[in-house]
C-alpha positions as CSV (number, residue, x, y, z in Angstrom):
1,M,0.4,0.2,0.0
2,S,1.3,3.6,-0.9
3,E,0.2,7.2,0.4
4,N,3.1,9.3,-0.5
5,L,1.8,11.5,-2.8
6,I,-1.6,12.4,-0.3
7,I,-2.2,15.6,1.3
8,G,-3.7,15.0,5.1
9,R,-6.2,12.1,4.5
10,Q,-4.3,10.1,7.3
11,K,-7.8,9.1,9.6
12,E,-9.1,8.0,5.8
13,I,-5.9,5.9,5.0
14,Q,-5.4,4.3,8.4
15,Q,-8.9,3.7,8.2
16,L,-8.5,1.7,4.7
17,K,-5.3,0.4,6.5
18,E,-7.5,-1.4,9.0
19,C,-10.3,-2.5,6.7
20,Y,-7.6,-4.4,4.2
21,A,-5.5,-5.9,7.3
22,S,-8.8,-7.5,8.9
23,P,-9.2,-11.6,8.8
24,V,-12.8,-11.1,7.5
25,S,-14.6,-10.0,4.6
26,Q,-14.9,-5.9,4.4
27,L,-17.6,-3.6,2.8
28,I,-16.1,-0.2,2.5
29,I,-18.5,2.8,2.1
30,L,-16.5,6.0,1.2
31,Y,-18.5,8.6,-0.3
32,G,-18.3,13.1,-0.1
33,R,-18.7,15.6,-2.6
34,R,-18.0,15.5,-6.3
35,R,-14.2,16.7,-6.8
36,V,-12.9,15.8,-2.9
37,G,-11.0,13.3,-4.0
38,K,-12.2,10.0,-3.5
39,T,-10.8,8.0,-6.6
40,F,-7.6,9.7,-5.9
41,L,-7.2,8.3,-1.5
42,V,-8.3,4.7,-2.6
43,N,-5.8,4.7,-6.1
44,Q,-3.2,5.8,-4.3
45,T,-3.8,4.0,-1.0
46,F,-3.7,0.8,-3.0
47,D,-1.1,1.7,-5.5
48,N,-3.7,1.5,-8.3
49,K,-3.7,-2.5,-7.7
50,F,-6.9,-4.5,-7.7
51,S,-8.3,-7.4,-8.2
52,F,-10.7,-5.9,-10.1
53,K,-11.9,-2.3,-10.5
54,L,-15.3,-0.5,-12.3
55,V,-15.6,2.5,-13.2
56,G,-19.8,3.6,-13.7
57,D,-20.1,5.9,-16.7
58,F,-22.2,9.3,-16.4
59,N,-25.6,9.2,-17.9
60,Q,-25.0,5.9,-20.0
61,N,-27.4,3.1,-20.2
62,R,-27.7,-0.6,-18.7
63,E,-26.6,-2.5,-22.0
64,E,-22.9,0.2,-22.2
65,Q,-22.5,-0.3,-19.0
66,L,-22.4,-3.8,-18.8
67,N,-20.5,-3.8,-21.6
68,N,-17.6,-1.6,-19.8
69,F,-17.9,-4.8,-17.1
70,Y,-17.1,-7.2,-19.5
71,E,-14.4,-5.4,-21.2
72,E,-12.6,-4.6,-17.7
73,L,-13.3,-7.9,-16.9
74,K,-11.9,-9.7,-19.6
75,R,-9.0,-7.5,-19.7
76,K,-8.1,-8.4,-15.9
77,S,-8.9,-12.2,-15.9
78,K,-7.6,-13.1,-19.3
79,A,-10.3,-15.8,-19.5
80,D,-12.7,-16.2,-22.8
81,I,-15.6,-15.0,-21.1
82,S,-19.4,-14.1,-23.2
83,A,-20.5,-10.7,-22.6
84,P,-23.0,-10.9,-20.2
85,K,-27.0,-10.2,-20.4
86,N,-27.4,-8.8,-17.0
87,W,-26.2,-7.5,-13.6
88,R,-27.2,-10.7,-12.2
89,E,-24.6,-13.0,-14.7
90,A,-22.1,-10.4,-15.0
91,F,-21.8,-10.6,-10.7
92,F,-21.7,-14.4,-11.1
93,Q,-18.8,-14.2,-13.1
94,L,-17.3,-11.9,-11.3
95,R,-17.4,-14.0,-8.4
96,D,-15.8,-17.0,-11.1
97,Y,-12.2,-14.7,-11.3
98,I,-12.3,-14.2,-7.8
99,D,-12.6,-18.0,-7.3
100,S,-9.4,-18.2,-9.5
101,L,-7.5,-16.1,-7.5
102,P,-5.2,-16.7,-4.8
103,N,-7.4,-17.7,-1.2
104,D,-4.0,-16.5,1.2
105,E,-4.2,-13.2,-0.8
106,K,-6.5,-10.0,-0.2
107,Q,-8.6,-9.4,-3.0
108,V,-9.4,-5.9,-3.6
109,V,-12.4,-5.0,-5.6
110,F,-13.2,-1.6,-6.1
111,F,-16.6,0.0,-7.4
112,D,-16.3,3.8,-8.2
113,E,-19.1,5.5,-9.4
114,M,-21.4,3.0,-8.2
115,P,-24.5,5.2,-8.0
116,W,-24.3,5.7,-12.2
117,L,-24.4,2.2,-12.8
118,D,-27.8,1.5,-10.8
119,N,-29.8,3.5,-14.1
120,H,-33.5,3.1,-14.4
121,K,-34.8,-0.6,-14.5
122,S,-30.9,-1.7,-14.7
123,G,-31.1,-4.6,-11.5
124,F,-27.9,-3.6,-10.4
125,L,-28.4,-2.7,-7.6
126,P,-30.4,-6.3,-6.5
127,A,-27.8,-7.9,-8.1
128,F,-25.0,-6.3,-6.1
129,E,-27.1,-7.2,-3.1
130,Y,-27.1,-11.1,-3.4
131,F,-23.8,-11.0,-5.1
132,W,-22.7,-9.9,-1.4
133,N,-25.2,-11.7,0.6
134,S,-24.5,-15.2,-0.9
135,Y,-20.8,-14.7,-1.8
136,G,-18.9,-11.8,-0.9
137,S,-20.0,-11.3,3.3
138,A,-18.4,-14.5,3.2
139,K,-15.4,-14.0,1.3
140,N,-12.7,-13.6,4.3
141,N,-10.4,-12.3,2.2
142,L,-12.6,-10.1,0.3
143,M,-12.0,-6.6,0.6
144,L,-14.9,-4.7,-1.6
145,I,-15.1,-1.0,-1.6
146,V,-18.1,1.2,-3.2
147,C,-17.7,4.8,-4.2
148,G,-19.4,7.9,-5.4
149,S,-20.0,11.4,-6.0
150,A,-23.3,10.7,-5.5
151,T,-23.5,10.4,-1.5
152,S,-27.6,10.4,-1.4
153,W,-27.6,7.2,-3.7
154,L,-25.1,5.8,-1.3
155,I,-27.0,6.7,2.2
156,E,-30.2,5.2,0.9
157,N,-29.8,2.0,-1.1
158,I,-25.9,1.0,0.7
159,D,-25.8,2.8,4.1
160,H,-29.4,2.9,5.2
161,N,-30.6,0.1,3.0
162,K,-33.8,-2.0,4.3
163,G,-33.7,-4.4,2.3
164,G,-31.0,-7.2,1.4
165,L,-27.6,-4.9,2.8
166,F,-29.3,-3.5,6.1
167,N,-26.8,-3.3,8.4
168,R,-24.2,-5.3,5.8
169,Q,-21.4,-2.4,5.5
170,N,-18.1,-2.6,7.7
171,C,-16.6,1.0,7.5
172,R,-18.3,3.7,6.4
173,I,-15.6,7.1,5.3
174,Y,-17.1,10.3,4.5
175,L,-14.5,12.2,2.8
176,E,-14.9,16.0,3.7
177,P,-12.3,19.1,2.1
178,F,-9.1,19.8,3.2
179,T,-8.7,22.4,5.5
180,L,-7.0,25.1,5.5
181,H,-3.8,23.7,6.8
182,E,-4.3,20.8,3.9
183,T,-5.1,23.3,1.5
184,E,-1.7,25.2,2.1
185,Q,0.0,21.8,2.5
186,F,-1.1,21.2,-1.0
187,L,-0.3,24.4,-2.7
188,L,3.0,24.2,-1.1
189,S,3.6,20.6,-2.7
190,R,2.3,22.3,-6.5
191,N,4.9,25.1,-5.4
192,I,2.2,27.8,-5.0
193,I,3.6,29.9,-2.0
194,W,1.1,32.2,-0.9
195,N,0.4,34.2,1.5
196,R,-2.6,33.3,4.3
197,Y,-5.2,35.9,3.7
198,D,-4.7,35.3,-0.3
199,I,-5.3,31.2,0.9
200,C,-7.6,31.9,2.7
201,E,-9.5,34.3,0.3
202,C,-9.1,31.6,-2.2
203,Y,-10.1,28.9,0.1
204,M,-13.5,31.2,0.5
205,I,-13.8,30.6,-3.2
206,V,-13.2,26.9,-4.3
207,G,-13.5,25.3,-0.6
208,G,-10.8,23.0,0.4
209,I,-11.7,20.9,-2.8
210,P,-8.3,19.4,-4.4
211,Y,-9.7,19.1,-7.6
212,Y,-10.2,23.3,-8.0
213,L,-7.6,23.9,-6.0
214,N,-5.1,21.6,-8.6
215,L,-6.3,23.8,-11.1
216,L,-3.8,27.1,-9.9
217,K,-1.4,28.1,-11.1
218,G,2.2,29.2,-8.9
219,S,3.6,31.5,-11.8
220,I,1.3,33.9,-11.8
221,P,-0.7,35.9,-9.2
222,Y,-3.9,35.0,-7.0
223,S,-6.3,36.9,-8.2
224,A,-5.1,36.5,-11.7
225,N,-5.5,32.5,-10.8
226,I,-9.1,33.5,-10.2
227,D,-9.7,35.2,-13.2
228,N,-8.4,32.6,-15.5
229,L,-10.4,29.6,-13.4
230,F,-14.3,32.0,-13.7
231,F,-13.9,35.0,-15.5
232,K,-11.9,34.1,-18.9
233,K,-13.6,33.2,-22.2
234,K,-14.4,29.4,-21.4
235,A,-12.9,29.4,-18.3
236,V,-12.2,26.2,-16.5
237,L,-15.0,26.2,-14.1
238,W,-17.3,28.7,-15.6
239,D,-19.8,25.9,-16.4
240,E,-18.8,23.7,-13.2
241,F,-22.1,24.9,-11.6
242,D,-24.4,23.1,-14.4
243,R,-22.3,20.1,-14.5
244,L,-21.7,19.5,-10.5
245,Y,-25.6,19.3,-9.9
246,N,-26.7,17.3,-12.4
247,T,-24.4,14.6,-12.1
248,L,-25.1,14.6,-8.7
249,F,-28.9,14.8,-8.3
250,S,-31.5,13.3,-10.5
251,N,-34.2,15.7,-10.5
252,S,-31.6,19.0,-10.4
253,E,-33.7,21.5,-11.1
254,A,-35.6,21.3,-7.7
255,Y,-32.4,21.1,-6.1
256,I,-30.9,24.3,-7.6
257,K,-34.0,26.6,-6.9
258,I,-33.3,25.3,-3.2
259,V,-29.5,26.1,-3.4
260,E,-30.5,29.5,-5.7
261,T,-33.1,30.4,-2.8
262,L,-30.8,29.4,0.3
263,F,-28.1,32.1,-1.4
264,T,-30.5,35.1,-1.2
265,K,-30.5,34.6,2.7
266,K,-27.2,34.3,3.8
267,I,-28.3,33.3,7.8
268,G,-29.9,30.6,5.9
269,L,-33.7,29.8,6.4
270,T,-36.2,27.7,8.3
271,R,-38.0,24.9,6.5
272,K,-40.9,26.4,7.0
273,E,-39.0,30.1,5.1
274,L,-37.7,28.4,2.8
275,V,-41.1,26.5,1.3
276,E,-42.5,30.7,0.9
277,E,-39.3,31.6,-0.7
278,S,-39.2,28.9,-2.9
279,K,-42.7,28.0,-4.0
280,L,-41.4,24.5,-3.7
281,S,-44.1,22.0,-1.8
282,D,-43.9,21.0,1.5
283,N,-43.6,17.5,1.8
284,T,-41.6,14.4,0.9
285,I,-39.6,15.0,-1.6
286,L,-38.5,18.6,0.2
287,T,-37.9,15.9,2.6
288,K,-35.4,14.0,0.7
289,I,-33.7,16.9,-1.3
290,L,-32.7,18.7,2.1
291,R,-31.4,15.9,3.1
292,N,-29.4,15.1,0.5
293,L,-27.7,18.5,-0.1
294,V,-26.6,18.4,4.0
295,A,-24.9,14.9,3.3
296,S,-23.4,15.8,0.4
297,G,-22.0,19.0,2.1
298,F,-23.8,21.6,0.2
299,V,-26.2,22.7,2.7
300,R,-25.1,23.2,6.7
301,E,-28.4,22.2,8.9
302,Y,-27.9,24.9,11.9
303,P,-29.6,24.7,15.4
304,F,-31.3,27.6,17.1
305,Y,-29.9,28.4,20.3
306,G,-32.4,26.4,22.6
307,N,-32.7,23.4,20.0
308,K,-35.8,24.6,19.1
309,K,-36.3,22.1,15.9
310,R,-38.9,24.9,13.8
311,Q,-36.3,27.3,14.1
312,T,-33.2,25.4,12.7
313,K,-31.7,26.9,9.5
314,Y,-30.5,25.4,6.3
315,Q,-27.5,27.3,5.2
316,L,-25.7,27.4,1.8
317,A,-22.8,25.9,2.4
318,D,-20.7,24.9,-0.2
319,F,-17.8,27.8,-1.3
320,Y,-18.0,27.5,-4.8
321,T,-21.9,27.5,-5.4
322,M,-21.7,31.0,-3.2
323,F,-19.2,32.4,-5.4
324,Y,-20.3,31.3,-8.6
325,L,-24.2,32.8,-7.7
326,K,-22.3,36.1,-6.3
327,F,-20.0,36.7,-9.1
328,V,-19.6,34.4,-12.1
329,K,-23.4,33.4,-13.0
330,D,-24.6,37.0,-14.6
331,N,-20.8,37.8,-15.2
332,A,-20.1,36.2,-18.5
333,G,-17.8,38.0,-20.8
334,K,-18.5,41.5,-18.9
335,D,-14.8,41.6,-17.6
336,E,-12.2,38.7,-18.0
337,N,-10.1,40.3,-15.2
338,F,-12.9,41.1,-13.0
339,W,-11.2,39.9,-9.8
340,S,-8.1,41.7,-10.2
341,N,-10.2,44.7,-10.9
342,A,-12.5,44.0,-8.3
343,L,-10.1,44.7,-5.4
344,D,-11.9,47.6,-3.6
345,N,-15.3,46.9,-4.7
346,P,-18.4,46.6,-2.1
347,M,-20.0,43.7,-3.1
348,R,-16.5,41.7,-2.9
349,K,-15.8,43.2,0.9
350,S,-19.3,42.0,1.9
351,W,-18.9,39.1,-0.3
352,A,-15.5,37.9,1.9
353,G,-17.1,39.4,5.8
354,F,-20.3,36.5,5.3
355,T,-18.4,34.2,3.7
356,F,-15.5,33.7,6.0
357,E,-17.8,33.0,8.6
358,Q,-19.2,30.2,6.7
359,L,-15.2,29.2,6.9
360,C,-15.3,29.8,10.6
361,K,-17.8,27.3,10.6
362,D,-16.0,24.8,9.2
363,H,-12.9,24.9,11.5
364,I,-14.7,25.2,14.7
365,R,-12.4,22.8,16.0
366,Q,-9.7,24.8,15.6
367,I,-11.1,27.6,16.9
368,K,-12.2,26.0,20.3
369,H,-8.6,25.0,20.5
370,K,-7.1,28.4,20.3
371,I,-9.5,29.4,23.7
372,G,-8.2,26.5,25.3
373,I,-11.9,24.1,25.2
374,S,-10.9,21.6,22.7
375,G,-11.7,18.9,25.0
376,V,-15.5,20.2,26.5
377,L,-18.3,19.3,25.1
378,S,-20.2,21.9,23.2
379,T,-23.0,22.7,20.6
380,E,-22.4,25.2,17.6
381,S,-25.8,27.3,17.2
382,T,-26.8,30.6,16.1
383,W,-29.8,32.7,17.7
384,Y,-32.0,35.6,16.2
385,A,-34.5,37.3,17.4
386,K,-37.3,39.9,15.3
387,A,-37.5,43.5,16.4
388,D,-40.4,44.2,18.1
389,N,-42.4,48.3,19.4
390,E,-39.4,48.4,22.1
391,H,-36.4,46.6,20.6
392,E,-34.3,46.3,17.6
393,G,-33.5,43.0,15.9
394,A,-30.8,41.3,17.0
395,Q,-28.6,38.1,15.8
396,I,-25.5,35.9,16.4
397,D,-24.1,34.0,13.8
398,M,-22.4,31.5,16.1
399,L,-22.8,30.8,19.1
400,I,-20.2,27.8,21.4
401,D,-22.8,26.3,24.0
402,R,-20.2,25.0,26.7
403,R,-20.8,22.3,29.2
404,D,-18.9,24.1,31.8
405,R,-22.1,26.4,31.8
406,V,-20.1,29.4,29.6
407,I,-21.0,30.5,26.2
408,N,-18.5,32.1,23.8
409,I,-20.6,34.7,21.8
410,C,-18.6,34.2,18.5
411,E,-18.0,37.8,16.1
412,M,-16.2,37.1,12.8
413,K,-14.4,40.1,11.3
414,F,-12.3,39.3,7.6
415,S,-10.2,42.3,7.2
416,N,-7.2,43.3,6.1
417,D,-5.6,45.1,8.6
418,E,-6.2,44.6,12.5
419,Y,-9.9,45.1,13.2
420,S,-10.9,48.1,15.0
421,I,-14.1,48.3,17.1
422,D,-15.6,51.4,17.0
423,K,-18.5,53.3,19.4
424,D,-21.3,52.4,17.2
425,Y,-20.0,48.5,16.8
426,D,-19.6,47.9,20.8
427,L,-23.1,49.6,21.5
428,N,-23.8,47.0,19.1
429,I,-22.7,43.9,20.5
430,R,-23.7,45.2,24.1
431,R,-27.3,45.5,22.7
432,K,-27.4,42.2,21.3
433,I,-25.8,40.7,24.1
434,H,-28.6,42.0,26.4
435,R,-30.7,41.1,24.0
436,F,-29.9,37.4,24.6
437,Q,-29.7,37.2,27.8
438,E,-33.2,38.7,28.2
439,K,-34.7,36.8,25.4
440,T,-33.3,33.6,26.7
441,G,-32.7,33.5,30.1
442,T,-30.1,32.5,30.4
443,K,-27.7,31.4,33.4
444,K,-24.3,30.9,31.6
445,A,-21.8,33.0,31.6
446,L,-21.3,34.7,28.5
447,Q,-17.9,35.6,27.1
448,L,-17.2,37.5,23.8
449,T,-14.9,36.2,21.2
450,F,-13.3,37.6,18.1
451,V,-12.4,35.8,15.7
452,T,-10.2,37.5,12.6
453,T,-7.7,37.7,10.3
454,Y,-5.0,40.0,11.9
455,G,-6.5,40.6,16.0
456,V,-8.3,43.3,16.8
457,K,-6.7,46.8,17.6
458,L,-6.1,47.4,21.3
459,N,-8.4,50.1,22.1
460,M,-10.9,51.2,24.6
461,Y,-13.6,49.1,23.1
462,S,-11.6,45.7,23.0
463,Q,-11.6,45.8,26.8
464,R,-14.9,43.2,26.7
465,I,-13.0,40.8,24.4
466,S,-12.7,37.7,26.4
467,S,-10.7,35.6,23.7
468,Q,-9.5,36.6,20.3
469,V,-8.7,33.9,17.3
470,T,-6.7,35.0,14.5
471,M,-6.3,33.6,10.9
472,D,-3.3,31.6,12.0
473,D,-5.0,29.5,14.6
474,L,-7.1,28.6,11.5
475,F,-4.4,26.8,10.1
476,I,-3.3,24.7,12.8
477,E,-3.5,21.0,12.2
478,L,-5.6,19.0,14.3
């Protein structure tokens, strides 16, 4: 096994190694957002050496998929086999092939993009269920990895399967995007040496997605890279949005409608608000769409303080999607150097402020580490109160509600220098903390935490801050 070229992913590699060393058969589910590096992880960990590997082909019919299976098995087995007429026959051929291999060696079978194999009336899933239950689960030297970007299919049909695969998987691996630390290491491995401010902003555009990061070039400045990827004529990522959602979700129009609606409200929407804004029906289909978007990492389900389920917010969480809808969708061909020219654009500053909040939520472990509460059980949530006759509206984007009866009220600010708290902002903070205490009736101690790029400037108003987290702290490896 080899993992020399892999940045990060140590936990996932260890899980795969443990499964490989197991004396019993293993069915592993590997899922995560498209472009996050699932195939690369498996290929590198096993040095591209598999007993058998099949890759699902997007939008191809059963006959084409079966033909791919036939050609791969014929090449691998070097046997004179006939083309299978259906998936049940194909899996019996695979069974015969595995039986011909040494029984004292681990046999690794890899089905990549498995959801694409299970097209309409293909019969793939019941054939796979029978193969595993009647043969694979008892084959102690067999390690079968199923992988795919269509997370919803893997969860519904393999992980939460109510039929023949119920409770059959041995290991489930969700591959998350890179952290800021891993992103910096990835860029350095490609000789891209940027300051952390630029890396942060780049992360807020493409997230920690290796495929997107691999498109960057160290020979040109950061802003020019973004122009090349998004704003030049026929830029690489200009049409990624439609391809991304169309390949991940059937009925992609409804999914796009949801993310576009969530995009209009940066603080997120409750389910009731989402139905009202999107004009979609409040039914089981909406439940499935939201569940799939959350499972795939595109949407964050963010609890309301006090755990009031009806007030749980759904918030757009995919950095690429947020950037595309904000700047790219309606900018085709208007300015090929848009990002380089938008340095002082108020819209860019507003976007950076909001998106930095999302980055902080994705690095909550680093924030807790810095303020010294890594070992303290906590729940992260949001809170808001509508305006009434006596009070202005108030909103806190992130609360860290700790088991030790302390609540950190987090203010997150993206600035190109030390952040300065003025009289008006200080008054706003004090008002919303008072409103929070009044509305919630909490008896817990409240501590004000600032998360900023370069820290908070020392002045008469900064004394209220209990703890600070800077951009460098978010790059900590944990």
